[in-house]
N, C-alpha and C positions, 0 to 999 in steps of 0.2 A: 180311469187312469189317464187316457189320452186327453179327455176333457180337462182334467186338472193340469196337464202339461201345457196345453194351449192357453189355459187361463193364466198360468204363471208367466208365459212368454208375453201374453197380451199386457199384463200388468207391468212387466219390466219395460216393455216398449213404451207404455204410457208414461212411466217415470222418466225414461230417457228423453221423451219428447218434452216433458215438463222442465227437465234440466236444461235442454237446449233452448227453450223459449224464455228462460230467465235472463233479463238484460244484464250485460256486464256492468260492474260498478263504475261510476263516473271517474274520469281521471282526476288526480289531485289538482286543486286550483292553486295557482300561484298567488302569493300575497300581493295585494295592491301596493304600489309604491307609496311611501309616506309623503304626504304633502307638508312641506315645512310651514310651521305656524308663523305668520308674519309678526315681527316685533312691534310692540305698541309704538305709536307715534309720540315723540316727546318734543316739547318746546324747550330749546336751549338758548340761554342768553349769550349772545356773541359780541355785542358792543355796548358800551356805555359812554355817552358824550355829555360832558359838563361844560356849560357856558355861563359866564358871569353876565347877567343882564346889564346892558349898557356898555359892555366891553367885549364885543364879539371876537376880538383877537385873543382873548384869554380863554383858551379852550383846552380841555383835558379829554383824552380818549383812553378807554380801557378796552382792549381787544382780546378775545378769548377764543381759542380753538380747543377741540375735544378729541379724546380717544374714543374707540368704538364702544367702550363700556361707560361712556359719558363722564369719565373723570377728565379733568383739565389737562391738556397736553402742552399748552403754551399760553402764557399771559404776557401782554405788552401794555405798558403804561407810557403814554405819549402826552407831552405838554408843550403848548406854545403860549407865549406871553407877550403883551405889548411892551413890556419893560426890557425884553431881551430880543436879540436878532436870531438866536439859535433855537432849535427845537430840542427839548430834553426828552430822553426816553430811557426806559428800563425794561429789559426783557427778563422774564422769569421762567425757569425750566424745572418742573417738578419731577420727583422720583417717587415711585410707588412700590410697595411690598405687600403682596396678598390683598391688593385693592385699597390699601391704606396709604395716605400721603405721609411720607417719612422725611422728605427733604425738599428744599427749594434752592436752586442756584440762580444767580443774577448776573446779567451782562448789561452794562450801561454805557453812557457816552464816554468815549475815550479809553475804555478798558480793553486791554489786549486779550483777555480770556475771561471765562466764566468763573465766578467764585461762589462758595457756599454762603447762604444767607440765613436759612432756617433748617433745623432738624427737629423732628417730632418723635416722641416715644408714647406708647399706648399701654393701657392696663384695662383688662376686661372689655376690650373693643372700643374704648374711648381714649381720646388724647389725654395724657397725664403730665408729660413734661415737654418743654421745648427749649431750644438753645438758639440764640440769635447772634449772628456775627456782624460786627461793625466794619464797614469799608474804611480803611485808614489811608489807602493810597490808590487813587484811580489809575495813575500812570503805570504802576507795577501790579495792580490788582491784588493788593494785600489786605487781609482782614484780621480782625482781632475778636476773640470771644468776648462779647460785651454784656450779654444779658442771659440769665437763666430764668425760666418761668415754669409755672405749674398750674394745673386746672383741678378743681374739685367739683364733683357732680353730686352734691348732697341735698340739693333743693328737692321738694316734693316732685315725684315723677322722674327723678334722675336728671333734673336740669342743672345747668352750671350754677354753682353757688359762689365760687370763689376763683378769682383769677389773680395770679401773683407774678410779678416780674421783678427780678433782682438785678439792678444795674450796678453790678459789683465793680465795674471800672470806675464809676462815679461814686461808689460807696453809699448808695442808697437804693431803695426799691419802692414799688407801689403794690398795694394790695387792694383789689377791687371786689367789693362784696355786692352780690346781686339779690334783689328781692323780686319774686314772681307773683303775678296775679292773672288768673285765667290764661295761662300759657304765654304770657307776655311779661317782659321785664318792666316792672313798674318803678323801681328805684335802683340806682347804682351809687354806692358810696366808694370814693377813692381815698385811700390813706397813703400818705408818704411816710416811709419807715426809714429811720436813720439812727444808728447807734442804739437800737432796741426801742426807740420811742416812735409811736405812731401818731401822726397828726392828720386830721381830716383836711384834704386839699380840695375836694370837689364833691358835690352831690348832684346827681342828675335825676330828674323826675320826668317820666314818659307818660303821655296821654295817647290813647288809641281810638281809631274809628272801627268800623265794621269790615273794612276792606281786608281780605285775606292776603297774607304775604306769600305770593306765588313764587318769589325768588328763593324761599326757604328750601323747597323740594327740587328746585330747578338746577341749582349749582351745588354740586357735591363739595364737601369740605369748605363750604362758604365761610364759616367762621375763621378757620385757619388761614384762608386766603385774605380775608379782611384784616386779620391780625398782621399778616405780612405786609402786603402793599395794595390790596384791592382799592383802598381809599385812604384819605388822610386819617391817621389813627386818632388825631385829636378830635375828630368829629364824632367818635364813638359809634359810627355807623356799623362797625363790625358786629356789635352786639345786636343790632337790629335784624341781622340775618338769622338769629335764633328765634325770633318772635313768631307767633301764630298770625298776628295782624300787623298792619303797617301803622307806625306811629304818626300822629298828626301834630303833636307838639312836644318839644323837648326843652325843659327848663334846666339851665345849667347854673347852679349856685356855687359860689366860692366856698372855701373852707370856713370862712367867717359868717356865712349865711346870706350874704347879699347876692342878688341876681346878677350874673355876669353876662350870660347870653340867653336869648330866647329865640328858638327856631320853630316856625310854623310851616307845615308842609301841606300842599294841595296836590292831590294825585289825579291823574287822567288815565282812565282805564278803557281798553278796547271792548267791543261787544263780546269778545271771548273771555272777558275778565282777566286779561293779561295787561300788566302795567305798561302803558305807552310812555308816560313822562311824569315828572314831578317838579313842582316849583317850591324851592326852599327860600324862605324869607328869614334872614338872620339879623337880629338886633344885638348890638353890643352896648352894655350899660356901664356907666361909671360908678364910682363909689357913692355918689350922691343920688343914685337912682335914675339919672337922666340918660336918655339914649345918646350914645356917642356916634355910632355908625349904623347904617342899615344896608345890607347887601342882599341881592336876590340872585339865586343860582338856579338855572334850569337844567334838569337832567333828562336825557333821552335814552330809551332802551331799544335795542335792536335784537331780534330773535331769529332762530332758524328752526324749521320743522324737520325733524329727522326720525328715522326708525331706529331706536336705540333700546337696549335693555333698561328696565327700571332700576 
C-alpha cells in the first residue's frame, strides 16, 4: 500500500513537471501595416500647339489641367494671329457628376463672368443628349439656347453611329452618319435637314495607318471636349478621338460629290510610342478640280507623367 502511495505521488510529480516544462503560447502577432499600392503612372496630354507653316505668328495653344481622377479640371484655348494685335482666349470649366462630364462653362475675352456653353445627359453610361448655348453678348455675358443634339451608339461594338445637332435658332439641323471599319471611322456622311428634307452636304472618307491612337485613352471625354472647343469643329478632328488608329488621309467631298479638301497627315512618334507632333497638309480644290490653296499646319504635343488612377 505504501509502495502504491509513493508511486502515485511520483506520477503526479512527473505530470506536474511536464506541465511546468510546456512553453507558454506565443503572444499574438500584430498585423503588419498595409503598404499602399502605388498608382500606375499615366501619361497625360497637357498642351497642344498649332503653327501655320510659313506664318509663325499664327499660333494656337490648347492648355489642359487635370483632376486627381484624370478628368479635365480646366481647359484654355489661346490664339494669336498676324492679322490682329490682340490675343484671343477662351477658358472652359467643366462640371462632373459621378465621374461623368455633365456641363462646360466658358469665360472669354471681355466677358465679366462665366456662362454655360454645354450640358450633357447620359443613358446607360453613354452620352445621349447635349445642349449648346450661343454667346449673344460678350459685354453682358448673355447666352441663348441655340442647339440641341443627340448621339446614338448603334454601330457594331456599341460605337457611335449617329450624331445629330438641331440648330433650331436657324431652323435647320445636321445629321452625321458614321460607318466603322476595324474600330476606325471609315466614312462620315453629313446631311443638312430643313423642313423635313435631308440633303447630303458633305462626305468624308478616312484612310488609316498602323499607328495606334494613344490620345484615345489618354484624354477622358475626348469626344465631348472636341465637340465643344478642343479644336475647330469644321476639321472633324473630334471624330478622330474615337478611332483605334491615327488617320493619315482625309478626303472631304461636297454634297455634289466633288473633292473639296484633301488632308494628308504625317506623324512623328517618340521611342515610347507617344505622339510628338503631326504635319497636316491641307489642299483646297475648286469646282473644276484644280488646287486653289495649300496650307501646312504643324501640331506639337506636350505631356506630363503622373501617378493617377486608370
